[in-house]
N, C-alpha and C positions, 0 to 999 in steps of 0.2 A: 504494499499499499504506499502511496505517496503522501508524506506528512502534510497536514493543513497548511496552506500557505505557499507551499512548494510546487513546482512543476518538474516533470520528467523531461530530460532532453536526450536525444539519441543521434549518434553520428556513425558514419562508416567511411573508412579510408583503407586503401590497399595499393601498394606500388613495389616495384622491382628494386633490387639492391643497387646503390650507388658505388659500393666499395665490396672488396672480396672478403672481408672479415665479418662473419655472420654475427658475432658477439656484439660488435660496434654497430653494425648495420641496424640490428633489431632495436637497439636503445634509441637510435635516431628515428626509426619508424614508430616506436611507441610514443615518443614525445611528439612527433608530427600528428599522429592520430588523436592523441589526447588534447591537443592544442585547440580543436574546435570546441571542445567542452570548457577549457579554460577561457576562451574567447568570450563565452557567453556568461562568464562569471559564476559558472556552476561547478559542482564538486563531482568528480567522477566516482562512480560506486562500483561498477562492474564492467568487464569487458569479454567478449567472445573473439577468439583469434582464428585467422586463416593463414596458413603458412604453405608455400610452395618450396619444396627442397629439390635441388637439382638431381638429375639421374646420376647413378653411380653405384659403386660397390656397397653392399649393405652396410659395411663398417664405416664408410665414408659418410653415407646418408645418416647413420645413427650419430656420428660425431657432429655433423652439421646441425642436427636437430637439437642435440645437447647444447651446443654453443648458442644457438638461437633461443632456446627456452631459458638458459641461464641469464642472457642479457635482458630478455624480456621480464623475467621474474624480478631482477634487480630493480628495474624501472617501475614495476607495479608496486613494489615494496615502498619505493620513494614516494610514490604518488598516493599510496594508501588506497590502492584500488584492487579488487579481487577478480582473478581470472576464473570464470565459472565455466569454461569449456571451449571447444574449437574444433578445427578440422585441419588435417595435414594432407597434402597431395604431393606427388612427384611431377616436375615439369622441366623444362630446358633452362630455367634461370631462377635464381633465389628471389623470393618475394614474400612480403609479409603485410597483413592488414588486420585492422581491429573493428569490430562493432562495439561502440562505447555507449554506455548508460551513465546518466548523471542526474543529479538533483540540483535545482537552484531556486532561490527566493524569488517568487514571481514579481515582487515589487523591486527587487534589485537587480534582476536578470539584465545583463548587457546585450544590447542589439546593435545592428549596423546603423539604425536610424536613431536620431536623437541629439546630433551634434548642434551646438548653440553657437551663435555668432559671437566672436571674440574668444572662443575656446582656443586652446593650443593643441597641435597634434604631436604626440609622442610615439616614436618608434623604438622598440626595445632592442632590436638586433640589426646588424649591418646587412646589406644586400650583397649578393654575388654568388650564391651557392650554385645556381643553375649554370652560369657560364663557366665557373672554375671546374665543375665536373665534366662539362662538355669539353674543356681544355684537357682535363686529365685523361679522358678517353683517346685523345689525339696525341698524348705525351708532350703537351705544350705548356705545362704549368710546373712550378716548383713544388717540391714536396712540402715545404713549410707553409705554402698557401692552402694546400689540401688539409694539413694537420690543423691549421687555424680555423678553417671552414668546419672541419669536423667538431672541434671544441665548441663552436658556436651552435651547431646543430644538436649537440648533446645537452645544451643548456635548456631545461624545462621552462615553459611559460607559466607554470603554476604560481609561483611566488609573485610574478609580475601581475597576473590577474587579481590576486588577493589585494596588491598595492592599488591597483586601479579602482577596485571596489572601495577601498579605504579612503581614497581621495576623491571619490564621486565622479568617476568618469562617466560622460554622458553618452558615449557610444564606443564600440570596440569591435575589432576583427583580428584575425590572424593572417599574416601575409604568407601565402603558399603558391600554388600553381599558377595563378593569374597574374602574379607580380604586383608590385606596389600600386601602380596606377589602376590596374584592374580591380583590385580589392577596395581601393580608396574610392573609385568611382561608384561602387556598390553603396558605401557609406554616404556619398553625395546625393545619389538618387534616392536612397531611403530617407535621408534627412531633409531633402528638398532645399539644399542650401549650398553655396560654394565654399572652396577652400583656396588658399594660397600656399603653394609649396615652394620652399626655399631650397633650390637644387644643391647649393654648396653645402648645406647642413645635413644632407642624407648620408648616413654612415655607410661606407663601402668596405667590403672585406679585402684584405691584401691580396693583390694580384689580379682582382677582377677587372680593373681598368686596363691593365696591360693585356689581359687575355682578349677583351673586346677589341682592342686595337689591332690585334692579329686577325680580325674578322671571325672570330669564333663565337657562336652563341648556341643556347639550348635549342633542342628541336621545337619546343613550344613558344619560342620567341616571336616567330612571325605571326602566329595567332594572337599572342598578348599585345603585339605592336598595334593591333587594330583599336585598342583602347586609347590611342593617341587622340582619337576624335573627341574625347572628353576634355582635353587640354585645349583651352581657348586660344593659347599663344604659342602652340608647339613648334610652329616653323621658326621662331626666333631662337629656339634652344636645341635644335636637332644635331648641331655640331658640338654641343657641350659633351665632355667626357663622361659625365654622369648620366646623361640622358638615356642611353640604351638600357642602363641598369634599372631604370624605372619599370621595365617590362620583363625583367628577368624572373623566371619562375623560381620560387624558393622551396627547399625541403626544410622542414622544421624551422621556418622562419619566425621572426618575431611577431609581437602584438603591436598593432596600431590603435591608439585610443585618443579620444578628445577629452581634454581636462580643463576646467575653468582656469583662466589665466592666474588668478590668486592662489591657486593651489599647486600650480605647475612646478615651481622650483622645489617645493617640499617633496612632491611626487618623484621628481627626477633624482634628487638626492637620495631618497629611500630605495629607488630601483638601482642605483649604483652601488649602495651598500649591500644589496642582495646579489651582486655579481653580474648585473647587466652593464658591463663597462662601455659598450658601444652605444647606449641608450642616448637619445637626444631629441630636442624639440626641432621638428622639421617643417613646421608651418603653422598656419592658423586658419580659423574658420571665419569666412567673410560672408557679406550678402550676395545676392545674385545666384547663379548656377555654374556648374562646372569646375574645372580645376585650372588655376592660373599658376604659372611658374614665374619665379623671380630669381 
């Protein structure tokens, strides 16, 4: 039964491995899947898992499954969520997904709509995972860049969500496959208001700009780029080094939230104390419609 005053939220996500270490990959995957629950200001309660294990010798399959479950259980413990079942199949490539259940206070639930004029926009993680792993597949990136990206992806959004609730965030979403502009445009449409995005303030992962300069992009980038139509002055910024990364799909990306200007500095300080070292104010909510770059 759902407690009085609470609502149940459910999400599902599933994707193939970015890296060859099942123990690390699954921790990233768990964070990515649970992030939808956190972005709503809800508390995850239980999950069902779906895992695809690559074909191989029975001993290799067993070891891969062991590493996968070990990493998953570690993250479930940290998130205080119960694994209540799942299903495992064999396939050509390692993949993992979760059906997530959670509970949230109906009056405090964070939604994509709700941004208020003069709110500031806070992004908790740097962008660039999509382009960096596209570059890694082509052997065009440094190992240190990938290590730093993995560190970012292993950082859960749970504590950030609690902070946004504490400081009265008016709207929130997580930045994943549609990229920053894709997800921000959803907030703009739901809130029926405009935003001003400060391009130079957007945190970027080490090596992401250099990889873009080589002409390397994620396979999802062309579709995400269509969201440029929501940017009212995009033609003035298309040559800016940060511009392509606005459309970079993220795995286990950060949370983007709108917070009243009088609470923004305190919220930012708290998030940094919690380990979100790349967190920053990247823009503000203005009148009108659409997204304006400055």
